N, C-alpha and C positions, 0 to 999 in steps of 0.2 A: 572508421565509420564517419561519414560526413552527413550532417543533419541541418536542414534549413530551419533556423531558430524560429522565425516568425510563423512559418507553416506548422512546425511541430507543436509550438505552444499556443497557436491560434492568437497571435498578437495582432492588434489593429494597426500597428505601426512598426517601424524598425525597432529591434531590441535596444534598450538603453544601457543595460549593464553587461550584456553578453555580446559576443561576436555574432555577426549575422549568419555565419556558418559554423556549427559546432564540429570540432574534430574530437571524436570520442574513441578511445582505445578500450577494448573489451578483453578481459582475461578469460581463461577457460573456466573459472569458478563463478563468473558473474552472469546474471540473468540477461539474456539478449533483448534489447529494446525491439519493439515491433514497429520500426520506423516506416515500413512499407505498408502497414495496415494499422493505422493509429487506433482503430476501434478495438484492437486487441492489446493496446499499450496502456499500462497503468498510469505512467507519468502524464502522458498527453491527454488521456481521456478522463481520468478520475482525479489525480492529484492536483494538476494545474488548475482546473476549474475550481476546486475547493480552495486552493491558495488565493485565487483571484477574488473569490467571495469573502474570504477572511480579510483581504486587503480593503475591500469595499466596506465591510461592516465593522471590523475591529481595528483597521489601520495597519501600518507597517509593523512587522515583527522584528525587533532589533536583534534578537538572539534566537537562532534557529538550529535545531538538531535533527538529523536523520539517522534512525537506527536501521541497519541493514541497507545501506545506501546502494550497493551494487556498483554500477558505472558512475554514480554521482549525478546522473541526470535529474534526480529528484531535487538535489541541492541546487543545481543550476536553475531549475524552474523556480525554486523558492527565491533565489537571489534576484531573478528578474522580476518576479511578481510581488514579493514581500519586502524587498529592500533591506535585508538584515545586514548589520555591521559585523556580527559574529556568527560563524557557521561551524558546526561540528558534524562529523560523519563517522559512523562505525560500521564494521562488517566483521564476519567471522574469519575471513581469509586475509592474510597479510598482503598478498598480491592484489586482491580486489581493492583494499584500502589505498595502497600505493597508487594504483591506476586511477581510482576515483579522485584522489588528491590532485594528481597531475591533470586529470580531465577538467577539474574545477578551475584550477589556476590558469591552465592554457586557454580557456575559453572566456575569461573575463576581459572586458575592455580595459579595466584598471586592476591588475592582479593585487595591488596593495590596498584595494578598497575594502577588503574584509579581513578579519582575523580568523584564520582557518585552523581548526583543531581536527585531527584525524587519528583514529586508533583502531586496531583490530582486536577482536575479542568478543565476549558475550554482552550483548545489549549495550548498556551505558557504562559498563565496568572500565573500558579503556580510557575514559575521559577523566580529566581532573575533577575530583569531587567538588571543588569549589565553584565550578561552572554552573550557572543557572540559565534557564531558557524560557523564552516567551511561548515558543511552540516546539513541541517534540513530535516529530512525524515518524510513523512506523508503517511499513508494508512488509510484514513478516510471513514466513511460511506456515502452513497449517498441518500438513500430513505427518503424523508421528511414525518413527521407525525405531526399532529396538537397538540397532547398531549405530553408535555415535560416529564411528569412523566412516561408515557407509554414507551417513547423512551429509557429510561434508565433502564427499568425493565429487569432483567435476562440478556440474551445475546443480547437483541434487540439493544443495543447501538452499536453493531458491524455492524448493517445494517441501522439504522434509525437516521435521523437528526431532532432534535427538532426545533421548530420555532427560527429563528435568528432575532436579532434586527437590524443587519446591512443591508444596502441597497446592493442588489445583482443584477447585470444586468440581464434582463429578459432572454436573450439567455442562460445564465449559469443556471439560476433557472429552465428553461424548460428542460435542459439537465442534471439535478440532480448534478450540480457541485457547489452548494452554499457553502458547508463547505470547499471544496478545495480552492475556491476563497478567502474566508475569511481567511483561513490559510495562503495563499500567501500574502495577504495584511498585516496581523499581523507579518509575518516573516521578512519583510523588515528591520525593526529596530533591529532585533536580529541576523543578519548575520554579520560576520567578513568581512573585505575587501576581495574581491574575493570569498566570500562564495556563496553557491547555495542552492536551495530547490529542493529536489527530491520527486516528487509526484507520487504515485502509483495509476493508474487510469484504471478501467475496460473499455475496448474499446467497449462499447455498443452504441456509438454515432459516428458521423463523426469526423475524426481525426483533421480536421481544427478547430474544436471548442476548442480543447485544446490549440493550439497556440494563439487563440483569448483570452482565459482565461488569459494566461500569459500576453498578451499585456494590457488587461484591468486592471490587477493588478500592472502594472508598471515594467514588466520583459521582457527580451528576453528569450523566452522559446523554447527548442528543444526537439523533440522526441528522447530521448537518447537511449532507447532500445524499441523494439516492439516484443511482443511474444504472447503466448496464454496459457490458463490454463483451466482445467476442472472447471465447475461451482460448487463451494462448497456451501453447504446448498441450493440446487436449489429450494426447496419449498418456502423458505423465500425470496431468491434473485430474481429468475425468477418470482415467484408469485408477488413480490413487484413491479417489472417492468410492469407486466400485469396490475396491479391496477393503476399505474401511467399513463400508456398509455390510459387506459379507462377514466382517469380523464382529458385527453387532453394534457398531456406532451409528450415529445419524438418527433418522434418515436425512438425506441431502437431496437437493433438487437443482436442475438445470432447465433451460428453455431453448426452443428454437430461436435463432436470432430474429427471424421475422416476427415472432410473437412479441419479443421485447421491443422491437422498433415500433410496432403498432401501439403497444401499451403506453410507451413514453412519448408518443407524438404530441407536441404542443405543451409538454411539461417544461417549465423553465427551471434553471438551476436553483434560483432563489426559493421556489416553492416546492422543489423536489423532496426535501427532507420532511416538510410538513405533510406532504401527500404520500409519504412512503407506505404507511399501513394500508391506505386505500388502494395504492398501486399493487401492493402485495396481494390483496384480496382479488383485484381484477385479474391478476396473472395466475391465480391458483388453479383454474381449470387447465392451464397449459403446462403445468409442472411436469418435468420428466425426471424419472429416477436416474441415478448415475448409469445404470446398466442400459436403460432406454436411450439416454443421451449418447453413450459410447457407441451403441449399435447404429444410431442415426449418423453420427460423425463418420463412422467407417463407410457409410454409404454416400458420403459427400455432403451431408447436411451441415450448415453453419450452426454451431451451438454456442450459446452464450450464457451468462449468468448476471444477476443483479449485483450491484456494488454499493456498499455503504461507506461513507466517510463519517466516522463517529468522532464527535468532538467531546472530550471529557475534561471536566474541571473539578479539581479536588473539592470535596465537601468540607 
């Protein structure tokens, strides 16, 4: 997969740390980037703008970690925007981590400019316990499944959460935040002084639940940025939320893409987090249940959802 770096990351000039064209290899277990429709792509539309805002407001982040990196595009975006000297990536599949490591090194202008740590396994477990990070980034799956083996088959690990041994508050379990909560709890001991966790969260539930998740995990959490994206892989994702709601979880909501575009018109990245609750209220009349969204998508309607970048600092 060939990707124009400046276009994908919306850079004002040629990239400084990455090659101008990214050569990205994707394994069968990795989530496919939506390079032909960046409004559906997490890294381009949600993560990179948040990284840029962190750089402007908190400065460079010398030690960066991505949990569940997939292709490694999130780490590459962080390298260009946050200028880390140390980068760590993890994922649950050995082939995904091997490809991500190769993707990162192959696309650096100076491959020896960073210390790269890569390991496959659960969350932060594969990494040296002595490593500490200024920013830990996670974009983890939401939808629980009972079969751990099935959850990691092919690309299902991008959507599905196998059973967890840890205790998770019922509020978070019902709102499909179990893995995000566990990641926050595990990250506390891996943060450098002043470090933070940046969680990418599909806003299909009430916004106040995210702040409560941070509090329950021992953090002060803020909605750092608030935006929207087209739902990627709608059959898997919207369909999964339909099944979860039928099982008694939720409720969850989606929107027509046109409603989201109208609601967010004129909202800058810097003010989006502060305006999140007002925007949520503005959008409330346009909420669609998963079943309604799924039916409209089948008829050809573009369906999206809001997205939260939650920045959490240990209390």
